[in-house]
C-alpha positions as CSV (number, residue, x, y, z in Angstrom):
1,X,-31.4,-4.1,-49.3
2,X,-28.8,-5.3,-51.7
3,X,-27.6,-8.8,-51.9
4,X,-24.2,-7.6,-49.5
5,X,-26.4,-5.5,-47.2
6,X,-28.7,-9.1,-47.1
7,X,-25.2,-11.1,-46.2
8,X,-24.0,-8.5,-43.4
9,X,-27.4,-7.9,-41.4
10,X,-27.8,-12.2,-41.8
11,X,-24.3,-12.5,-40.4
12,X,-25.0,-9.7,-37.5
13,X,-28.3,-10.8,-36.3
14,X,-26.5,-14.5,-36.4
15,X,-25.0,-14.0,-32.4
16,X,-23.7,-11.0,-30.8
17,X,-20.4,-12.6,-30.4
18,X,-20.2,-12.9,-34.2
19,X,-18.5,-10.0,-35.9
20,X,-18.1,-8.9,-39.7
21,X,-15.5,-7.5,-41.1
22,X,-16.1,-6.6,-44.3
23,X,-12.7,-5.1,-46.2
24,X,-13.3,-2.5,-49.1
25,X,-11.4,-0.1,-50.7
26,X,-14.4,2.8,-51.9
27,X,-16.1,4.7,-49.9
28,X,-19.8,3.6,-51.7
29,X,-19.3,0.3,-50.5
30,X,-18.7,1.2,-46.9
31,X,-21.6,3.5,-46.6
32,X,-23.5,0.8,-48.3
33,X,-22.1,-1.4,-45.4
34,X,-23.2,0.7,-42.9
35,X,-26.6,1.4,-43.9
36,X,-27.1,-2.4,-43.2
37,X,-28.1,-1.0,-40.0
38,X,-30.8,0.9,-41.4
39,X,-33.0,-2.1,-42.2
40,X,-34.3,-4.8,-39.4
41,X,-36.3,-8.1,-40.5
42,X,-38.4,-10.0,-38.1
43,X,-36.5,-13.9,-36.7
44,X,-39.2,-15.6,-38.5
45,X,-37.9,-13.5,-41.8
46,X,-34.3,-14.4,-41.0
47,X,-35.6,-17.9,-40.6
48,X,-37.6,-17.4,-44.1
49,X,-34.2,-16.5,-45.9
50,X,-32.1,-19.3,-44.3
51,X,-34.6,-21.8,-45.4
52,X,-35.2,-20.5,-48.8
53,X,-31.3,-20.6,-49.1
54,X,-31.2,-24.2,-47.8
55,X,-32.9,-25.5,-50.3
56,X,-30.7,-24.2,-53.3
57,X,-28.3,-27.3,-54.3
58,X,-24.7,-26.8,-53.8
59,X,-22.7,-27.9,-56.7
60,X,-19.3,-28.2,-58.2
61,X,-15.9,-27.8,-56.5
62,X,-14.8,-24.7,-54.9
63,X,-11.5,-25.0,-56.4
64,X,-9.7,-26.6,-59.3
65,X,-7.3,-28.9,-59.0
66,X,-3.8,-27.2,-58.6
67,X,-5.7,-24.4,-55.9
68,X,-7.6,-28.2,-54.3
69,X,-3.9,-28.9,-54.1
70,X,-2.1,-25.7,-52.5
71,X,-4.9,-25.6,-50.2
72,X,-4.4,-29.5,-48.9
73,X,-0.7,-28.7,-48.9
74,X,-1.2,-26.3,-46.4
75,X,-3.4,-27.7,-44.5
76,X,-1.3,-30.7,-43.8
77,X,1.4,-27.9,-43.2
78,X,-0.3,-26.6,-40.3
79,X,-1.1,-29.5,-37.9
């Protein structure tokens, strides 16, 4: 499985109402996305993956200062 297939598979197994909509501009990526359905992991394997990922510390800002100001302004404009 590629990392993209793992991500799509994880979303697909979360709940039936969660529907990922990956965008792609290449046929090879579309085919890769479709082949996600060829892989099956047991629920305990997904839990093991989630546990491992949750142990990775998340550090740093998502956006630089200018981008954060833009996001903050957008949020306030929508209130």
